[in-house]
KEKEMI-871802 format. One line per field, with one value per residue (C-alpha): residue number from 1; residue in one letter; x, z, y. Coordinates in pm, 1 decimal, m for minus. Layout:
<recs>
n <- [NUM,...]
res <- [A,...]
u <- [X,...]
w <- [Z,...]
v <- [Y,...]
</recs>
This chain:
<recs>
n <- [1,2,3,4,5,6,7,8,9,10,11,12,13,14,15,16,17,18,19,20,21,22,23,24,25,26,27,28,29,30,31,32,33,34,35,36,37,38,39,40,41,42,43,44,45,46,47,48,49,50,51,52,53,54,55,56,57,58,59,60,61,62,63,64,65,66,67,68,69,70,71,72,73,74,75,76,77,78,79,80,81,82,83,84,85,86,87,88,89,90,91,92,93,94,95,96,97,98,99,100,101,102,103,104,105,106,107,108,109,110,111,112,113,114,115,116,117,118,119,120,121,122,123,124,125,126,127,128,129,130,131,132,133,134,135,136,137,138,139,140,141,142,143,144,145,146,147,148,149,150,151,152,153,154,155,156,157,158,159,160,161,162,163,164,165,166,167,168,169,170,171,172,173,174,175,176,177,178,179,180,181,182,183,184,185,186,187,188,189,190,191,192,193,194,195,196,197,198,199,200,201,202,203,204,205,206,207,208,209,210,211,212,213,214,215,216,217,218,219,220,221,222,223,224,225,226,227,228,229,230,231,232,233,234,235,236,237,238,239,240,241,242,243,244,245,246,247,248,249,250,251,252,253,254,255,256,257,258,259,260,261,262,263,264,265,266,267,268,269,270,271,272,273,274,275,276,277,278,279,280,281,282,283,284,285,286,287,288,289,290,291,292,293,294,295,296,297,298,299,300,301,302,303,304,305,306,307,308,309,310,311,312,313,314,315,316,317]
res <- [M,T,P,A,A,V,D,L,A,L,E,I,R,R,E,I,E,A,R,H,Q,E,A,D,Q,L,R,Y,R,A,I,E,R,A,Q,I,E,A,D,L,A,Q,R,R,F,M,L,V,D,P,N,N,R,L,V,A,D,T,L,E,A,E,W,N,D,K,L,R,A,L,A,Q,A,R,D,E,R,E,R,G,R,Q,Q,D,Q,L,V,L,D,D,A,I,R,Q,R,L,I,M,M,T,T,D,F,Q,K,L,W,D,D,P,S,T,P,N,R,E,R,K,R,L,L,A,Y,I,I,E,D,A,T,L,I,K,L,P,M,E,G,I,T,K,I,H,V,R,F,K,G,G,K,T,E,T,L,T,T,L,N,P,K,S,S,A,Q,Q,V,Q,T,P,P,A,I,V,E,L,I,D,K,L,L,D,K,H,I,Y,S,E,I,A,D,I,L,N,Q,Q,G,L,R,P,G,G,S,A,R,P,G,R,S,S,A,R,F,T,P,L,R,V,A,Y,L,V,H,Q,Y,E,L,R,A,R,Y,D,R,L,R,D,W,G,M,L,T,K,A,E,A,A,A,R,L,S,I,H,E,A,T,L,V,R,W,V,E,Y,G,L,L,K,R,H,A,Y,N,A,H,A,Y,L,Y,E,M,P,D,S,N,L,P,A,K,H,C,S,R,W,D,P,L,V,D,R,V,G,A,F,K,I,A,K,E,S,K,L,L,D,P,I,E,R,G,A,V]
u <- [11343.2,11284.3,11459.3,11169.2,11249.4,11610.4,11489.1,11294.0,11608.1,11803.1,11526.7,11546.9,11922.3,11872.8,11621.5,11872.9,12137.2,11895.5,11834.5,12207.5,12243.7,11978.8,12167.8,12487.4,12312.3,12213.4,12571.2,12688.9,12446.4,12589.1,12934.2,12806.9,12659.5,12985.1,13179.5,12956.6,12995.9,13373.6,13388.2,13184.9,13412.0,13716.7,13567.1,13492.0,13844.2,13999.6,13795.8,13889.5,14135.8,14473.2,14534.1,14226.4,14390.7,14108.4,13847.1,14096.5,14177.5,13808.2,13729.6,14034.0,13922.0,13572.2,13720.9,13926.7,13614.9,13429.0,13721.3,13724.0,13348.0,13399.3,13670.9,13452.4,13158.1,13382.3,13517.3,13165.1,13058.8,13355.5,13287.7,12919.3,12998.3,13229.7,12967.9,12687.0,12886.1,12701.9,12832.1,12646.2,12888.1,12829.6,12990.4,12745.8,12451.1,12561.5,12604.9,12253.0,12103.7,12288.4,12143.1,11780.0,11734.7,11880.0,11695.6,11836.6,12191.8,12104.1,11925.7,12220.9,12475.6,12653.6,12691.2,12311.2,12203.5,11898.5,11722.7,11734.5,11597.8,11304.6,11241.8,11248.8,10988.9,10775.1,10762.3,10682.7,10434.6,10084.1,9994.1,10058.3,9815.7,9944.5,9734.5,9881.6,9792.4,9905.5,9787.2,10001.5,10289.4,10301.7,10203.7,10069.7,10164.2,9945.2,10138.2,9973.1,10206.6,10136.1,10106.6,9818.8,10007.9,9954.3,10167.4,10128.3,10425.3,10447.1,10684.9,10733.3,10617.9,10900.1,10942.5,10883.3,11161.9,11000.5,10977.1,11339.3,11462.2,11210.1,11352.7,11279.1,10994.0,11225.7,11445.7,11141.4,11029.3,11377.2,11376.0,11037.2,11183.0,11501.7,11302.7,11213.0,11571.5,11766.4,11763.1,11805.6,12186.2,12222.7,11978.6,12175.1,12499.2,12337.3,12196.5,12531.0,12716.3,12480.6,12562.8,12212.0,12167.3,11886.4,11666.6,11836.3,12156.3,11991.5,12026.0,12319.8,12625.3,12468.0,12584.0,12794.8,12493.3,12462.3,12200.6,12215.4,12007.7,11822.4,11742.1,11615.2,11397.0,11256.8,11164.9,10994.7,10787.3,10724.2,10600.7,10419.9,10614.8,10550.5,10815.6,11047.0,10920.4,10564.8,10681.0,10865.6,10564.6,10343.7,10579.6,10520.2,10835.4,10829.5,10986.9,11249.6,10995.2,10742.6,11000.6,11135.8,10781.2,10703.9,11009.9,10974.6,11331.0,11503.1,11577.0,11951.4,11920.3,11737.6,12026.3,12275.7,12068.5,12078.1,12453.9,12498.5,12261.4,11966.0,11739.9,11746.9,11684.0,11628.2,11717.7,11451.9,11683.0,12046.3,11987.0,11675.3,11568.3,11270.3,11303.4,11201.7,11036.1,11088.0,10778.8,10871.5,11129.8,11136.8,11448.4,11370.2,11542.2,11803.9,12048.1,12370.6,12571.7,12464.1,12381.1,12626.7,12494.3,12774.6,12677.4,12313.5,12405.0,12608.8,12328.4,12079.6,12290.4,12333.7,11960.1,11889.6,12134.2,11992.0,11643.2,11777.7,11955.0,11668.8,11447.8,11748.5,11839.1,11480.6,11464.8,11788.3,11650.9]
w <- [9996.2,9738.2,9412.6,9227.5,9397.4,9286.1,8929.5,8957.7,9074.0,8781.6,8544.4,8685.0,8633.6,8271.7,8224.1,8362.8,8125.6,7831.9,7932.6,7956.7,7604.2,7484.0,7649.9,7482.4,7144.2,7203.8,7286.9,6972.4,6759.5,6913.0,6803.8,6449.5,6434.0,6562.4,6301.8,6018.1,6131.2,6156.9,5804.4,5664.2,5836.3,5690.6,5339.2,5358.8,5473.7,5196.8,4927.7,5037.1,4831.8,5019.1,4916.2,5117.5,5460.3,5658.7,5537.7,5565.7,5928.6,6016.6,5856.8,6017.6,6363.0,6298.2,6194.6,6517.5,6724.2,6554.4,6616.5,6985.9,7006.6,6844.0,7091.8,7381.2,7259.1,7236.5,7586.5,7726.3,7566.5,7715.9,8062.6,8033.6,7927.3,8224.9,8465.9,8316.1,8281.1,8484.7,8429.7,8585.9,8569.1,8704.8,9039.7,9109.2,9003.4,9236.1,9521.2,9472.6,9469.1,9789.1,9956.1,9890.8,10255.8,10392.9,10257.0,10523.7,10413.5,10053.0,10145.6,10353.3,10085.7,10008.3,9644.2,9600.2,9468.2,9620.4,9284.9,9274.3,9628.1,9517.7,9216.3,9434.6,9662.5,9361.4,9255.6,9609.4,9738.0,9594.9,9756.0,10064.2,10254.1,10466.9,10753.1,10909.6,11273.1,11342.6,11703.7,11786.3,11562.8,11378.9,11046.2,11013.0,10697.2,10598.1,10348.5,10137.0,9963.1,9635.5,9814.2,10025.5,10349.0,10522.9,10771.2,10959.5,11025.3,11240.1,11178.9,11329.3,11121.7,10990.0,11189.0,11033.1,11031.6,11330.3,11525.5,11452.6,11629.7,11913.2,12263.3,12393.5,12648.6,12902.8,12909.0,12954.3,13250.5,13400.7,13369.3,13543.9,13838.4,13856.4,13877.2,14235.4,14350.9,14073.3,13858.5,13480.6,13475.1,13722.0,13522.0,13201.2,13372.5,13506.7,13167.6,12995.8,13260.6,13201.5,12829.7,12725.7,12418.0,12303.8,12009.5,11787.9,11794.9,11538.7,11270.5,11031.9,11167.6,11514.3,11681.9,11928.0,12061.1,12440.5,12691.4,12802.9,13060.1,12775.2,12609.6,12939.4,12990.5,12638.5,12710.8,13037.1,12848.9,12544.3,12746.4,13001.5,13298.3,13631.6,13695.1,13993.1,14134.6,14146.0,14305.7,14581.8,14643.4,14673.1,14941.3,15146.3,15068.6,15079.4,14881.0,15043.9,15119.1,15260.8,15477.8,15613.0,15695.0,15865.0,16090.6,16130.9,16015.6,15733.5,15409.4,15462.1,15803.0,15639.5,15398.9,15690.1,15877.6,15572.4,15543.6,15907.7,15876.3,16079.9,15775.9,15447.5,15100.9,14770.9,14428.7,14157.7,13897.1,13878.4,14067.4,14285.5,14587.0,14796.2,15171.4,15386.8,15721.6,16005.3,16140.8,16495.2,16685.3,16440.3,16495.7,16659.4,16620.0,16886.6,16952.7,16789.9,17040.2,17342.8,17160.3,16868.6,16569.6,16585.8,16942.9,16842.3,16555.7,16789.5,17044.7,16766.9,16645.8,17000.3,17061.4,16734.4,16810.2,17158.4,17011.3,16783.5,17070.8,17322.4,17146.7,17105.8,17475.7,17585.3,17362.8,17512.9,17865.3]
v <- [6284.1,6007.8,5908.2,6066.9,6397.0,6362.0,6302.1,6625.9,6803.0,6661.4,6768.3,7118.6,7113.9,7007.8,7288.3,7537.3,7404.1,7446.3,7807.8,7865.7,7728.6,7970.9,8254.9,8134.3,8139.2,8502.1,8589.3,8404.8,8609.1,8924.5,8808.7,8746.5,9097.2,9243.8,9042.6,9165.8,9526.6,9483.8,9334.2,9623.6,9874.8,9696.6,9695.4,10066.4,10137.4,9928.4,10108.9,10460.5,10666.9,10664.0,11023.9,11133.0,11096.3,11261.4,11011.2,10724.2,10810.4,10832.0,10493.9,10336.1,10458.4,10320.3,9985.6,9972.7,10045.4,9758.7,9523.7,9617.5,9558.1,9217.7,9124.8,9240.9,9029.6,8724.9,8785.4,8825.3,8499.9,8318.2,8456.9,8371.1,8015.0,7972.7,8100.9,7896.4,7577.9,7315.0,6966.4,6671.0,6383.3,6033.9,6116.7,6400.6,6186.7,5905.4,6153.1,6291.7,5943.7,5851.9,6160.8,6064.6,5966.0,6288.8,6590.0,6820.9,6740.6,6811.1,7132.4,7256.1,7166.2,7498.7,7396.2,7397.0,7741.4,7908.5,7917.6,7537.4,7514.9,7730.2,7508.9,7196.5,7353.6,7446.8,7080.2,6959.0,7220.1,7242.6,7576.9,7790.0,8013.8,8301.0,8439.5,8753.0,8823.7,9182.8,9185.6,8882.6,8989.2,8656.8,8503.5,8151.7,7963.0,7666.1,7452.4,7179.4,6935.6,6761.2,6427.9,6562.1,6625.6,6959.8,7148.6,7476.6,7701.5,8014.5,8303.0,8647.6,8942.5,9161.8,9480.6,9818.8,10077.0,10249.6,9924.7,9837.2,10151.8,10129.7,10090.2,9735.4,9717.5,9549.4,9862.0,10086.6,9870.9,9890.7,10270.7,10277.8,10082.0,10288.4,10612.6,10519.9,10573.1,10748.9,11062.6,11066.4,11091.6,10802.9,10589.5,10655.5,10545.9,10228.0,10131.2,10190.5,9989.9,9697.2,9706.6,9815.5,10030.6,10265.5,10171.0,10429.5,10221.1,9989.5,10259.0,10223.7,10399.4,10449.7,10128.6,10329.4,10525.0,10529.9,10638.8,11001.8,11192.9,11364.0,11030.8,10888.5,11196.6,11151.8,10788.1,10889.3,11144.4,10922.8,10624.3,10843.9,10709.3,10874.4,11138.7,11102.2,11432.0,11298.2,10973.4,11157.1,11380.0,11073.5,10944.4,11259.4,11453.4,11831.8,12112.3,12333.2,12605.1,12356.7,12180.3,12510.4,12625.0,12290.6,12324.9,12703.3,12764.9,12947.0,12759.6,12812.7,12646.3,12357.6,12305.6,12306.1,12048.4,11824.9,11867.0,11763.7,11467.3,11588.3,11557.4,11369.3,11502.3,11319.8,11458.7,11458.0,11608.8,11715.6,12043.1,12017.2,11814.1,11717.4,11679.8,11386.4,11460.2,11211.3,11040.3,11146.7,11353.1,11639.3,11848.9,12182.6,12516.0,12585.1,12859.7,12754.5,12958.8,12755.5,12429.1,12383.7,12199.9,11946.3,11849.5,11816.6,11584.2,11367.4,11349.5,11272.0,10977.7,10841.1,10859.8,10686.9,10405.5,10356.8,10312.5,10042.3,9862.2,9870.0,9611.3,9378.4,9403.3,9346.1,9041.3,8907.9,8946.6]
</recs>
């Protein structure tokens, strides 16, 4: 920022003051027109026959309307002059000159209107070339100043209305990871507990929107994420009918085995499950009268714990 730049700013201020004077002249002419119309209305009222009260009342009302219009024009001129009053006294001039070495301070001064900032840029910048890169989501701005210096700026492209309400990719990735271990309702609770919000919350009046199982299901379908059912099937899990056929038992017996811990099941929605088959030691069907299910569960747990302890004991020896 140089003294010459300050002179340009002062010249712009003087130009603005000249335009305000022109606007004041227009307002003054409006007052003159209102005054002429009020005088004509008064003359017509004074010339009317007093005995003709109907005509006299009409002309008197017209005269009052013209007087109100005149008063309104005067008030508008006074308000306009107060708004447009820009006085550059010696103190302001000295302050501007002292700020020639600190352009940032002058630019950030809250008393500097944006229109003056634009005019300052117009006197400093020769031209600007914008190159939009949609694939990268940015726009490069090549600026050439009047002194010959050039500078390249980079800015993000403004988002469309559809992009503003789009769910962030990081949330979609998180949903993809959570599908390995959780169903839609559990995923919605986890996202809400972490303070995450769906893209629709960016709409006016929708800031309180939260994730729901239906919204999570929509995102899974929209972004073509692999469903939890397909993931569990890829891991070798079976449906109720398949698991019962594999173990040669009834489906009701299968459910009881799961309840007692002989088998594990994994939900793929709020009401349905897939069943995990052990790699070895598949439980076999026994007579519950002579071998109660509770005893079998206890023996199964003891056998499982002994298998875990054997390698530790052998290592200790």
